[in-house]
BATIFI-426409 format. One record per atom (N, C-alpha, C): residue number from 1; residue in three letters; y, x, z. Coordinates in Angstrom, 2 decimals. Layout:
<zalos>
+-----+---------+---------+---------+---------+
| num | residuo |       Y |       X |       Z |
+-----+---------+---------+---------+---------+
| NUM |     ala |       Y |       X |       Z |
...
+-----+---------+---------+---------+---------+
</zalos>
This chain:
<zalos>
+-----+---------+---------+---------+---------+
| num | residuo |       Y |       X |       Z |
+-----+---------+---------+---------+---------+
|   1 |     met | -117.76 |  -23.83 |   -3.65 |
|   1 |     met | -118.00 |  -22.75 |   -2.77 |
|   1 |     met | -118.39 |  -23.21 |   -1.37 |
|   2 |     arg | -117.89 |  -24.44 |   -0.97 |
|   2 |     arg | -118.26 |  -24.78 |    0.38 |
|   2 |     arg | -119.75 |  -25.22 |    0.35 |
|   3 |     ala | -120.31 |  -25.68 |   -0.78 |
|   3 |     ala | -121.68 |  -26.03 |   -0.85 |
|   3 |     ala | -122.65 |  -24.73 |   -0.52 |
|   4 |     leu | -122.18 |  -23.71 |   -1.17 |
|   4 |     leu | -122.90 |  -22.41 |   -0.91 |
|   4 |     leu | -122.79 |  -21.97 |    0.55 |
|   5 |     leu | -121.59 |  -22.12 |    1.23 |
|   5 |     leu | -121.45 |  -21.81 |    2.62 |
|   5 |     leu | -122.32 |  -22.71 |    3.46 |
|   6 |     leu | -122.37 |  -23.99 |    3.15 |
|   6 |     leu | -123.17 |  -24.84 |    3.91 |
|   6 |     leu | -124.75 |  -24.49 |    3.83 |
|   7 |     val | -125.17 |  -24.10 |    2.67 |
|   7 |     val | -126.50 |  -23.73 |    2.50 |
|   7 |     val | -126.87 |  -22.45 |    3.30 |
|   8 |     val | -126.02 |  -21.48 |    3.21 |
|   8 |     val | -126.16 |  -20.19 |    3.91 |
|   8 |     val | -126.14 |  -20.48 |    5.43 |
|   9 |     gln | -125.15 |  -21.18 |    5.92 |
|   9 |     gln | -125.07 |  -21.45 |    7.30 |
|   9 |     gln | -126.32 |  -22.26 |    7.85 |
|  10 |     ala | -126.77 |  -23.23 |    7.07 |
|  10 |     ala | -127.95 |  -23.93 |    7.43 |
|  10 |     ala | -129.22 |  -23.09 |    7.51 |
|  11 |     phe | -129.41 |  -22.25 |    6.59 |
|  11 |     phe | -130.50 |  -21.31 |    6.48 |
|  11 |     phe | -130.49 |  -20.36 |    7.73 |
|  12 |     leu | -129.32 |  -19.84 |    7.96 |
|  12 |     leu | -129.13 |  -18.93 |    9.13 |
|  12 |     leu | -129.46 |  -19.64 |   10.50 |
|  13 |     ala | -128.94 |  -20.79 |   10.51 |
|  13 |     ala | -129.10 |  -21.61 |   11.79 |
|  13 |     ala | -130.47 |  -21.96 |   12.08 |
|  14 |     ile | -131.18 |  -22.45 |   11.03 |
|  14 |     ile | -132.59 |  -22.89 |   11.15 |
|  14 |     ile | -133.48 |  -21.70 |   11.52 |
|  15 |     asn | -133.29 |  -20.54 |   10.79 |
|  15 |     asn | -134.13 |  -19.43 |   10.97 |
|  15 |     asn | -133.88 |  -18.74 |   12.44 |
|  16 |     ala | -132.61 |  -18.76 |   12.84 |
|  16 |     ala | -132.35 |  -18.20 |   14.15 |
|  16 |     ala | -132.83 |  -19.10 |   15.26 |
|  17 |     ile | -132.69 |  -20.33 |   15.16 |
|  17 |     ile | -133.20 |  -21.30 |   16.20 |
|  17 |     ile | -134.77 |  -21.20 |   16.26 |
|  18 |     val | -135.39 |  -21.24 |   15.09 |
|  18 |     val | -136.90 |  -21.17 |   15.04 |
|  18 |     val | -137.34 |  -19.77 |   15.58 |
|  19 |     gly | -136.79 |  -18.70 |   15.05 |
|  19 |     gly | -137.15 |  -17.37 |   15.56 |
|  19 |     gly | -136.86 |  -17.14 |   17.07 |
|  20 |     gly | -135.72 |  -17.62 |   17.45 |
|  20 |     gly | -135.50 |  -17.56 |   18.92 |
|  20 |     gly | -136.44 |  -18.29 |   19.72 |
|  21 |     ala | -136.70 |  -19.52 |   19.34 |
|  21 |     ala | -137.62 |  -20.37 |   20.05 |
|  21 |     ala | -139.04 |  -19.75 |   20.13 |
|  22 |     leu | -139.44 |  -19.11 |   19.06 |
|  22 |     leu | -140.82 |  -18.44 |   19.04 |
|  22 |     leu | -140.77 |  -17.30 |   20.05 |
|  23 |     leu | -139.67 |  -16.60 |   20.09 |
|  23 |     leu | -139.63 |  -15.48 |   20.94 |
|  23 |     leu | -139.60 |  -15.91 |   22.47 |
|  24 |     val | -138.93 |  -17.03 |   22.66 |
|  24 |     val | -138.90 |  -17.56 |   24.08 |
|  24 |     val | -140.28 |  -18.18 |   24.48 |
|  25 |     leu | -140.95 |  -18.77 |   23.52 |
|  25 |     leu | -142.28 |  -19.35 |   23.84 |
|  25 |     leu | -143.25 |  -18.23 |   24.14 |
|  26 |     ala | -143.25 |  -17.14 |   23.46 |
|  26 |     ala | -144.12 |  -16.09 |   23.58 |
|  26 |     ala | -143.32 |  -14.69 |   23.73 |
|  27 |     pro | -142.84 |  -14.45 |   24.92 |
|  27 |     pro | -141.97 |  -13.26 |   25.08 |
|  27 |     pro | -142.66 |  -11.91 |   24.73 |
|  28 |     asp | -143.99 |  -11.93 |   24.61 |
|  28 |     asp | -144.62 |  -10.69 |   24.26 |
|  28 |     asp | -144.55 |  -10.45 |   22.73 |
|  29 |     gly | -144.01 |  -11.32 |   21.98 |
|  29 |     gly | -143.90 |  -11.24 |   20.52 |
|  29 |     gly | -145.14 |  -11.51 |   19.75 |
|  30 |     ser | -146.11 |  -12.11 |   20.37 |
|  30 |     ser | -147.36 |  -12.35 |   19.71 |
|  30 |     ser | -147.28 |  -13.47 |   18.60 |
|  31 |     leu | -146.43 |  -14.44 |   18.75 |
|  31 |     leu | -146.26 |  -15.47 |   17.72 |
|  31 |     leu | -145.61 |  -14.98 |   16.41 |
|  32 |     leu | -144.83 |  -13.90 |   16.57 |
|  32 |     leu | -144.18 |  -13.32 |   15.39 |
|  32 |     leu | -144.79 |  -11.96 |   15.07 |
|  33 |     gln | -145.88 |  -11.63 |   15.75 |
|  33 |     gln | -146.56 |  -10.32 |   15.52 |
|  33 |     gln | -145.66 |   -9.17 |   15.68 |
|  34 |     leu | -144.82 |   -9.21 |   16.71 |
|  34 |     leu | -143.89 |   -8.03 |   16.98 |
|  34 |     leu | -144.47 |   -7.27 |   18.14 |
|  35 |     pro | -144.61 |   -5.94 |   18.05 |
|  35 |     pro | -145.09 |   -5.16 |   19.15 |
|  35 |     pro | -143.98 |   -4.92 |   20.16 |
|  36 |     leu | -144.32 |   -4.82 |   21.40 |
|  36 |     leu | -143.32 |   -4.55 |   22.46 |
|  36 |     leu | -142.71 |   -3.14 |   22.27 |
|  37 |     ser | -143.33 |   -2.25 |   21.50 |
|  37 |     ser | -142.74 |   -1.04 |   21.29 |
|  37 |     ser | -141.41 |   -1.04 |   20.51 |
|  38 |     phe | -141.12 |   -2.19 |   19.92 |
|  38 |     phe | -139.79 |   -2.30 |   19.31 |
|  38 |     phe | -138.68 |   -2.33 |   20.36 |
|  39 |     leu | -139.06 |   -2.54 |   21.58 |
|  39 |     leu | -137.98 |   -2.61 |   22.66 |
|  39 |     leu | -138.11 |   -1.35 |   23.49 |
|  40 |     his | -138.33 |   -0.22 |   22.88 |
|  40 |     his | -138.48 |    1.08 |   23.60 |
|  40 |     his | -137.27 |    1.61 |   24.20 |
|  41 |     thr | -136.22 |    1.02 |   24.00 |
|  41 |     thr | -134.87 |    1.45 |   24.61 |
|  41 |     thr | -134.76 |    1.25 |   26.11 |
|  42 |     gly | -135.53 |    0.36 |   26.63 |
|  42 |     gly | -135.59 |    0.02 |   28.05 |
|  42 |     gly | -134.61 |   -1.02 |   28.52 |
|  43 |     leu | -133.84 |   -1.47 |   27.60 |
|  43 |     leu | -132.81 |   -2.52 |   28.00 |
|  43 |     leu | -133.58 |   -3.81 |   28.23 |
|  44 |     phe | -134.58 |   -4.13 |   27.42 |
|  44 |     phe | -135.38 |   -5.37 |   27.63 |
|  44 |     phe | -136.80 |   -5.05 |   27.76 |
|  45 |     his | -137.57 |   -5.72 |   28.63 |
|  45 |     his | -138.95 |   -5.48 |   28.78 |
|  45 |     his | -139.85 |   -6.35 |   27.91 |
|  46 |     asp | -139.22 |   -7.51 |   27.52 |
|  46 |     asp | -139.94 |   -8.43 |   26.56 |
|  46 |     asp | -138.91 |   -9.10 |   25.74 |
|  47 |     phe | -139.28 |  -10.02 |   24.91 |
|  47 |     phe | -138.45 |  -10.65 |   23.92 |
|  47 |     phe | -137.77 |  -11.90 |   24.44 |
|  48 |     leu | -137.76 |  -12.20 |   25.73 |
|  48 |     leu | -137.28 |  -13.46 |   26.23 |
|  48 |     leu | -135.75 |  -13.52 |   26.10 |
|  49 |     ile | -135.01 |  -12.53 |   26.59 |
|  49 |     ile | -133.62 |  -12.44 |   26.51 |
|  49 |     ile | -133.12 |  -12.30 |   25.00 |
|  50 |     pro | -133.71 |  -11.41 |   24.22 |
|  50 |     pro | -133.25 |  -11.41 |   22.78 |
|  50 |     pro | -133.51 |  -12.70 |   22.13 |
|  51 |     gly | -134.59 |  -13.39 |   22.46 |
|  51 |     gly | -134.83 |  -14.73 |   21.84 |
|  51 |     gly | -133.90 |  -15.69 |   22.18 |
|  52 |     leu | -133.50 |  -15.71 |   23.50 |
|  52 |     leu | -132.38 |  -16.61 |   23.89 |
|  52 |     leu | -131.09 |  -16.34 |   23.20 |
|  53 |     ile | -130.72 |  -15.12 |   23.08 |
|  53 |     ile | -129.60 |  -14.66 |   22.44 |
|  53 |     ile | -129.55 |  -15.15 |   20.93 |
|  54 |     leu | -130.74 |  -14.91 |   20.35 |
|  54 |     leu | -130.83 |  -15.30 |   18.86 |
|  54 |     leu | -130.68 |  -16.71 |   18.72 |
|  55 |     cys | -131.32 |  -17.55 |   19.56 |
|  55 |     cys | -131.34 |  -18.98 |   19.49 |
|  55 |     cys | -130.00 |  -19.57 |   19.79 |
|  56 |     val | -129.42 |  -19.18 |   20.97 |
|  56 |     val | -128.18 |  -19.83 |   21.45 |
|  56 |     val | -127.02 |  -19.33 |   20.63 |
|  57 |     val | -126.76 |  -18.00 |   20.68 |
|  57 |     val | -125.59 |  -17.48 |   20.09 |
|  57 |     val | -125.63 |  -17.57 |   18.53 |
|  58 |     leu | -126.61 |  -17.04 |   17.90 |
|  58 |     leu | -126.65 |  -17.07 |   16.39 |
|  58 |     leu | -127.07 |  -18.42 |   15.85 |
|  59 |     gly | -128.15 |  -18.97 |   16.40 |
|  59 |     gly | -128.59 |  -20.25 |   15.88 |
|  59 |     gly | -127.63 |  -21.41 |   16.13 |
|  60 |     phe | -127.28 |  -21.67 |   17.34 |
|  60 |     phe | -126.36 |  -22.74 |   17.62 |
|  60 |     phe | -124.93 |  -22.41 |   17.11 |
|  61 |     gly | -124.65 |  -21.19 |   17.11 |
|  61 |     gly | -123.29 |  -20.77 |   16.48 |
|  61 |     gly | -123.18 |  -21.10 |   15.02 |
|  62 |     his | -124.19 |  -20.80 |   14.31 |
|  62 |     his | -124.23 |  -21.08 |   12.88 |
|  62 |     his | -124.35 |  -22.66 |   12.78 |
|  63 |     ala | -125.08 |  -23.33 |   13.56 |
|  63 |     ala | -125.18 |  -24.76 |   13.47 |
|  63 |     ala | -123.81 |  -25.45 |   13.68 |
|  64 |     ala | -123.04 |  -24.93 |   14.71 |
|  64 |     ala | -121.75 |  -25.42 |   14.86 |
|  64 |     ala | -120.83 |  -25.17 |   13.71 |
|  65 |     gly | -120.93 |  -24.00 |   13.18 |
|  65 |     gly | -120.11 |  -23.60 |   11.99 |
|  65 |     gly | -120.43 |  -24.55 |   10.77 |
|  66 |     trp | -121.81 |  -24.86 |   10.68 |
|  66 |     trp | -122.23 |  -25.76 |    9.67 |
|  66 |     trp | -121.61 |  -27.14 |    9.73 |
|  67 |     leu | -121.65 |  -27.71 |   11.06 |
|  67 |     leu | -121.07 |  -28.87 |   11.26 |
|  67 |     leu | -119.55 |  -28.96 |   10.99 |
|  68 |     leu | -118.83 |  -27.97 |   11.40 |
|  68 |     leu | -117.40 |  -27.88 |   11.20 |
|  68 |     leu | -117.08 |  -27.75 |    9.75 |
|  69 |     thr | -117.88 |  -27.03 |    9.00 |
|  69 |     thr | -117.66 |  -26.89 |    7.53 |
|  69 |     thr | -117.99 |  -28.16 |    6.82 |
|  70 |     leu | -119.04 |  -28.92 |    7.27 |
|  70 |     leu | -119.39 |  -30.19 |    6.75 |
|  70 |     leu | -118.30 |  -31.16 |    6.98 |
|  71 |     arg | -117.70 |  -31.23 |    8.08 |
|  71 |     arg | -116.64 |  -32.16 |    8.42 |
|  71 |     arg | -115.42 |  -31.89 |    7.57 |
|  72 |     arg | -115.15 |  -30.65 |    7.42 |
|  72 |     arg | -113.91 |  -30.23 |    6.62 |
|  72 |     arg | -114.05 |  -30.66 |    5.21 |
|  73 |     ser | -115.33 |  -30.60 |    4.70 |
|  73 |     ser | -115.54 |  -30.77 |    3.24 |
|  73 |     ser | -115.51 |  -32.34 |    2.88 |
|  74 |     glu | -115.50 |  -33.16 |    3.85 |
|  74 |     glu | -115.50 |  -34.63 |    3.59 |
|  74 |     glu | -114.08 |  -35.06 |    3.28 |
+-----+---------+---------+---------+---------+
</zalos>
């Protein structure tokens, strides 16, 4: 069961870090072909802050969880 958890956490961490980095590199969403109209709520004007949140909170959070799970399984 831990092996499945490690795979899922690694998958989520890698995708969140890469996706967040792509949003930070191109805050207009062009690298991921995301229109700015997705942010019509007015809270964000571009994808910079959502990209940082995705990368730092979700990406590094799952990476830390992966490391902790890996240490415990040894």
